[in-house]
Every structure is written in structure tokens, then in C-alpha cells.
N, C-alpha and C positions, 0 to 999 in steps of 0.2 A: 893891040892890047898894050897898055902902058906898062912901064917897068914895075911900078908899085903893085899893079894888079897881078903881074907875073909872080912877084915875090910872095904875095898873099896866097896865091894858088899853090905854089910850091910848099909853103909853110903848112897849109891845110892838108895837103896830100901827105906830107911827112908825118903830121900828127896822126892821121888816120892809119897809116902804116904802122907806126909805133904802138898805137892802141891795139891794133889787131895782133901784133907780135906779142904784146904783153898779156893778152888774154883777159879774162874777167878778174876783178879785184879778189884777192884771197879772202876767204870766209874767216870771220873772227873765231878763234879757238874757243871751244866750250869751256865753261868754268867747272873746276879749276884747271889751269894749264901748267901750274908749277906748285912748289911747296907752299904750305900755309904755316904761319907762325901763331902759336897759342901762348900768350904771355902769362906767366905766373908771378904774382907780386912778392913771393916768398922764396925761401931757400929750397934747394933740391933736397928731397927726402922728407920734407914736411908734409902735413896732412893734405893741403891743397895741391901740392906738387904730385903726390902719389895719385890722387884722383885725376889730375890733369893728364898724367902719363898713361894711365889706364884708358882714359877716353881717347887720347891721341892715337894709341895703337889700333883701337877699333875703328876710329873715324878714318884713319889712313886707308884701311881696306875699303871702306864705303865710298870714299871720295876719289880713290885712284891716284891720289897724290899724298906725299908725306906731310903729316901734321907735326911740325917741330915745336917742342916745348922750350920756351926761353924764360929763364929765371931772371927777373929784374928787381933787385932788392933796394930798399931804402925808404925812410920816412913812413913807416907803418903801411907800406904798400902803395902810397900815393905817387911815388916816382914812376912805377909801372903804369898806373892808371893814367897819369898825365901824358906819358909817352904814347899810349894807345890812343888817347883823345886827339893827339896831334898827328897820328900816323895817317898815311894816305888811305882814303876810304875806298879801296879797290877790292875788298873782300879777301885780302891775304894776310890780315892782321886781326887777331881776336884776343880777348882777355877773359880769363876765368878768375873770379874773385868771390870772397865770402862776405860775411856781415860787414866787413870793413868798408865795403862800397857805400854803405849807409852811414856808419858811425864816423867815417872820415869827415863828413859834413859838419859834425859837431866838434870833433877833436882838433880839426884844423880850420881856423877862422879865415885863412887867406888861401884857399885852395885854388890852383890854376885851372881847375875844371869844375864842371857841374854835372854830377851823375844823372840828373834828370833831363838835361838838355844836350849834352855833348856826346851821347852814345846812341847807337841802335841796339836794340835788345834782341837776343837770340832765344834764350829760354833758361829756366831753372833746371838744375841737374840733380842734386842730392842733398838730403838733410843728414847731418851728423850729430848724434846725441853727445852730451858732455857728461862727465863723471866727476863727482866730488870725492876726493881722496885725502887721507891723512897719512903721515909717516907711521911706521910701526912703533915709534916712540910716543905717539899721541895717546893720552889716557882714554878718550872716548872710543867705544867699540861700535857704536851705531849712531844714526842721525839724531835720535832723541837725546842721547848723551852728549853729542857734539853741540847741539843747540844750547843746552844748559851750560856746558863748558865754555862755549864762545861768549855767552852773555856775561859770565863771571870773570873771564880773563881778557877779553877785548884785545887791546894792542899788544899784549904779551904773545899773541899768536902771530907767527910769521906766515904770510900768504904769498906763495910764489906765483909769478906770471911770466909769460913769454915776451914781455915788453909792452910798451904803451900802444894801445889799439888792438893788441892781440885778443882773440876771443877768450883766452884764459883770464885776461885782465878785466874784460867786460863781464864775464861770469862772476868774478870776484866782487866787482862793484855792485852788481845786483844782489849778490849773497849778503853783503854787509848791510845793504839797505833793508833787505827782508828780515835780517836778524836784529836790526837796530843797534848795531855795534860797529866798531872800527878796528880792523886788523892792521898790522904793520906789513905793508906791501914790499916784496922783494922782487924786483924785475930782473929778468935774465934775457940773454940774446937768443931766444928761441925756446921751443918746447923741450928739446933734448937736454939742455943744461938745467932747465927748471925741474925736469923729471929726475935727473941725476942728483940734484940737491935734495929732492924729496926722499929718494931711495936711501941717501946717505944720512938723512935725519938733520940736514942743515936748515931745512924749512919744515913747517908743520903741515901745511895744507896746499893743495893744488886742485884747480878745477880745469879740466881740459878734455879734448875730444877723444872719443873711443878709438879713432884711427891711431892714436898714440898710446892710449892707456890700457887697452885690453890685455896685452902680454903681461904687464905688471900686475894687473888685477887677477888674471887667471893663474899667474905664478905665485899668488899670495905674497907679493912683495910690498903691498901697501894695504891700508885699511880703507875699504870702500864704504862710504857713507850713503851714496845713492846716485841716481841718474837724474838729469835735469829736464827730462821730458815729462809731459803730463801723465803719460801711461808707460808701463814697463816696456822694455825693449827686448827683441828676440835674442840679441847677442848676450844679454845678461838677464835672463828671465827671472832669476831669483832676487835680483837687486831691486830694492824699493825705490820709488821716486821721492824726490824732496817734497813734491806736492802731497804725497800720502803720508809723509813722515813729520809733518808739523809746519811746513812752509807752503800753505795753501796757495795754489795758483802759480807757484814758481815754475818758470819755463825758460830755458835757453837752448836753442837749437842752432847749430852752425849750418847755414844754408849757402849754396854755391850757385852762381849764375854765370852765363856767358854773354859777353858784350862785344860790340865792334865800334870802330869810329863812326861818328854820325855821317850818314849819306852814302853807305855802301850800296852797290847795285842791288836792286830787289831780288834778282835771280840768284845772286851770291848768298844773300841772307836766307832765302828760302832753301837753297841747296844745303847750306851749312846747318840750318835748323833740322832738316830732314836727316842729315848724317848724324847729328847729335841724338835725335830720337831713336834712330836705328841702333846706335851704340849703346843706348841705355836699355835696349832689349837684348843685347849681345850676351850670351850665357857667360862668357869670360868676364865681362864687366859686372854682371850681376853677382857672380861668385866672388869677385874681388871686393865689391861693395859689402857683401855679407861678412867677409873676413874682417873688414875694417869697422863693422858695426854701423855702416852708413845705410841710409834708406833712400833708394831712388824715388824721386817724386813721380806722381802719377801723370798720365798723359796730358791732363788738362793744365798742368803747371809747366809743361815743357814748351811753352809758347812765348813769343815776344810780349804779348799783352799781359800775361800772368807775371812775368818777371818785372815789367814796368810797375804794375800795381803793387807787387810785393815790396819792391825797393822803396816806393813812396811810403808804404805803411811802416817799414822798418826805420826809416828816417824819423818818422813821427813817434815811433815807440821809444827809440834810444835817446832822443833829444832831452826830455825832462830829467832822467836819472843821471846822465853824464854831465849836464849843466849843473845839476844840484850838487854833484860831487866835485865840481870845479875842475874836471879833467880836460885839459887842453894840451896840445902838443906843440903849439907855437908860441 
């Protein structure tokens, strides 16, 4: 036997021994094997953050791994969305966002992402009604009086919002269009400061989510003109809708969906979606949603297809009024 053949034989034998000692290749760990990040595009303590943390606590139990909420602020939520779009699609980074996922496509003309192509969809979560309120100093006591007062006073009325692209600003934009009048917009850095200004009488009107407004309404610290859903809500059963009070067809609901970077493993998407569905049936989550005036969406909307279709319809809905108002953030 030649030297070369001897060396090949020794090499082959050594390889077989090493393989035998190593044993079978380790099996891949089941998903999830470590903590998952749920990104929120807004500040801690805000409406979306409260909902996210409530879900995260329940989903942690269902997934067997911690779901960590991470707040990434900036540019009306687009900083967080862009970061998630570029994140590794391994099933360990997700995003929860509201209507801003749709309206950003109109407000920002040079977005670094496309909501319709750069994400995988997990499912819709909850709808949050909005409330139209006036300060205690405002003369109108109900919606009929407010409509008359608004048309007579126009830009003398100060309308607070939580910043460009915030749902309070979007609601105010639709309200002015429905009334055929123009208010003076006063932007703030979040719902908290806007509400403080309303309570102090520095501004006249604010339209914002029940997650933030119920305590002030129930404490009789503001004048409630109505809710922005088409039908009355369980959290405020005696409050009329704007639809029934003279603004026929007026509706603004804050919806929330969960997304992932495009291309996550199908098994991760399926598992996370199931954990989301289970959390939305968790009595603790249901109770918290009721406290906030939020309405958990039904099972048929807790799916990737439902979220994708809804996002497309919302982009189409908000485009015309925002462009007509000339509202751009860039």
C-alpha cells in the first residue's frame, strides 16, 4: 500500500471515530428559545404602550419566554417601524402599532419602508373608541350646541392634539372637515400634556382615546360631547355618538395590529399568532381592555389576512382627507 493510501485510510478512520464520539447533531431548539421583543412606537404609559404591556404579560405565559416591550420614539412612530422593517426576520422582533401604520404613508412622502410589502402580518388586536371633549370653560354643553358654536367661531377655537400623526390630530382633521370649519390646532408632545392643557382651560377641545380620557370624563372634569363610534359604547353607555348628534356617518376608531419583519419563519408567525389569540381570551386582558374602553376584535380579525386587508383599506380611507388638508410631516 502506498504512503498516500495509508494517509487516506488513517484520515477516514479518524473521521469515523470523531463522528462516533460526537454523536448525532443536536436538535434545533423549539421556538421560542429566548426572549421576544415587542416594539411600541410611542412613549411608555401611553395608550398603545398600556395595551402592549397587557398583552406581553399574558403572551409571556403562553409562549414560555419573556415578551419584552421596547419603546422606540420618533417621527410619529416611523422610527420604530423602520427599525422593525430592518430587523432580523427570525421571529424574535415584533411591532404593535395603531392607525399610524396607515397614515404614515400619507404624512411622510419619503418613508424608508412600505407597510404593504416590508412586513409579515400577525393579526388585529383591539379597537379603541375616541371621545370628543371640551374644557369646562367652553360654552356648549352638548354636541348640538357645539356644532353651532364651532361654525360661528371657527379658528377662535383651540383644538389640542398629541402631535402630528397622533390619532387625536387625525380625529381633529376629520372633525373640521365634517363641520366645514377650521380650528386653531395646538400640538403637544403626547396625550398627557394635551389633556393637562384641556383640564386647565388653556385649550378648548380635544379628541382622544378612551384609554386616556375615561378618568376625566367619569370624574366630570371635562365636557363630553360624544364618542366617535357609529354606535354607543359599553364604557360610556349614556354618551351619544357624533353620528347620532348631527355628524352623520362620522367614525374614528383607533385600531391596533401586530407585525413582524418580512420573511420570519412560518412556524414562528403561527406560534406568535396563536399566543396573541390566546392572550385576547385571557380574563386579565379582557378585564383590562374593558377598563380602558377598548374592544377586543373578534376571532375573524385576529389573523394575518384580516390585518393585511384592513391596513390596505385604511391607507385608502385616510389618503384623501389628509392630502386635502395638506398635512405632511416631511
